[in-house]
C-alpha positions as a printed Julia matrix, in Angstrom:
108×3 Matrix{Float64}:
 36.8    -9.17  305.03
 36.05   -9.51  301.31
 32.58   -9.04  299.78
 30.88  -12.01  298.26
 28.99  -11.09  295.06
 26.18  -13.25  293.97
 25.53  -13.06  290.18
 22.67  -14.79  288.66
 22.65  -15.4   284.9
 19.18  -15.68  283.71
 17.91  -16.84  280.34
 15.65  -14.1   278.89
 15.36  -14.65  275.09
 16.6   -16.21  271.89
 18.67  -14.04  269.63
 16.76  -15.27  266.65
 13.43  -13.95  268.35
 14.77  -10.37  268.63
 14.19   -7.93  265.74
 16.92   -5.38  265.04
 15.79   -1.91  266.38
 12.66   -3.17  268.21
 12.5    -3.3   271.94
 11.39   -6.37  273.77
 10.21   -6.31  277.45
 11.01   -9.18  279.89
 10.27   -9.58  283.54
 12.97  -10.77  285.89
 12.71  -11.08  289.63
 10.13   -8.19  289.73
 12.11   -6.04  287.5
 11.08   -5.05  283.9
 13.89   -5.05  281.52
 14.09   -3.78  278.07
 16.16   -5.86  275.36
 17.34   -4.24  272.21
 19.2    -5.85  269.22
 21.27   -3.36  267.39
 22.29   -3.27  263.77
 25.6    -4.98  264.46
 23.81   -7.76  266.26
 24.87   -6.65  269.83
 22.16   -7.02  272.33
 21.64   -4.45  275.12
 19.59   -4.65  278.24
 18.36   -1.65  280.34
 15.73   -1.07  283.04
 12.46   -0.49  281.15
 11.63    2.71  282.89
 12.83    6.24  281.71
 13.95    8.24  284.72
 11.81   11.19  283.79
  8.4     9.86  284.09
  8.72    6.1   283.96
  7.93    5.67  280.26
  8.43    2.21  278.75
 11.75    2.29  277.05
 11.05   -1.05  275.25
  8.45    0.92  273.32
 10.89    3.68  272.32
 12.53    4.44  269.06
 16.06    3.13  268.65
 18.79    5.0   266.84
 22.24    3.6   266.97
 23.3     3.06  270.68
 20.38    5.13  271.93
 16.68    4.72  272.67
 14.28    7.55  272.81
 11.57    7.41  275.47
  8.09    7.08  273.81
  6.58    9.59  276.29
  8.78   12.69  276.11
 11.62   11.76  273.7
 14.41   11.54  276.28
 17.5    10.18  274.7
 19.22    7.28  276.64
 22.5     5.74  275.86
 22.07    1.92  275.95
 25.66    1.25  276.87
 25.97    3.14  279.98
 22.44    4.23  280.82
 23.16    7.92  280.81
 20.32   10.32  279.67
 21.74   12.69  277.07
 22.0    16.39  277.56
 20.11   18.73  278.01
 18.19   16.23  280.2
 19.87   14.44  283.09
 19.51   11.04  284.68
 20.58    7.43  284.38
 19.09    4.04  283.79
 20.36    0.8   285.19
 22.05   -1.42  282.5
 22.63   -5.09  282.62
 25.33   -7.31  281.31
 24.33   -9.51  278.45
 25.82  -12.83  277.52
 25.12  -14.91  274.37
 25.52  -18.62  274.22
 24.59  -20.1   270.94
 21.11  -18.61  270.3
 20.35  -17.89  273.89
 20.45  -14.42  275.65
 21.42  -14.32  279.32
 21.28  -11.31  281.61
 23.36  -11.04  284.66
 21.42   -9.91  287.77
 23.28   -9.28  291.06
């Protein structure tokens, strides 16, 4: 028996409304997600809660492909959600698609 996957593509923002290096919080189906536009224009989406103490990652400092939690400075890779050593943990990441000026996130 094969599994049926349901993927919902949800419109969350306009590319032109996102500032480089500044997080933006969006709420989707009861989940708080942080969006980040990087220097190269690529947009990343991760769960907006640090695995350490639940800090709002959308308020963190962005450096390259990492965001630093504003509460205790945990460094999180926005590509795979992995917390960087010496700390440990992981944050859920979301697939982002861009169509014209619209940002979509896939939620399954």
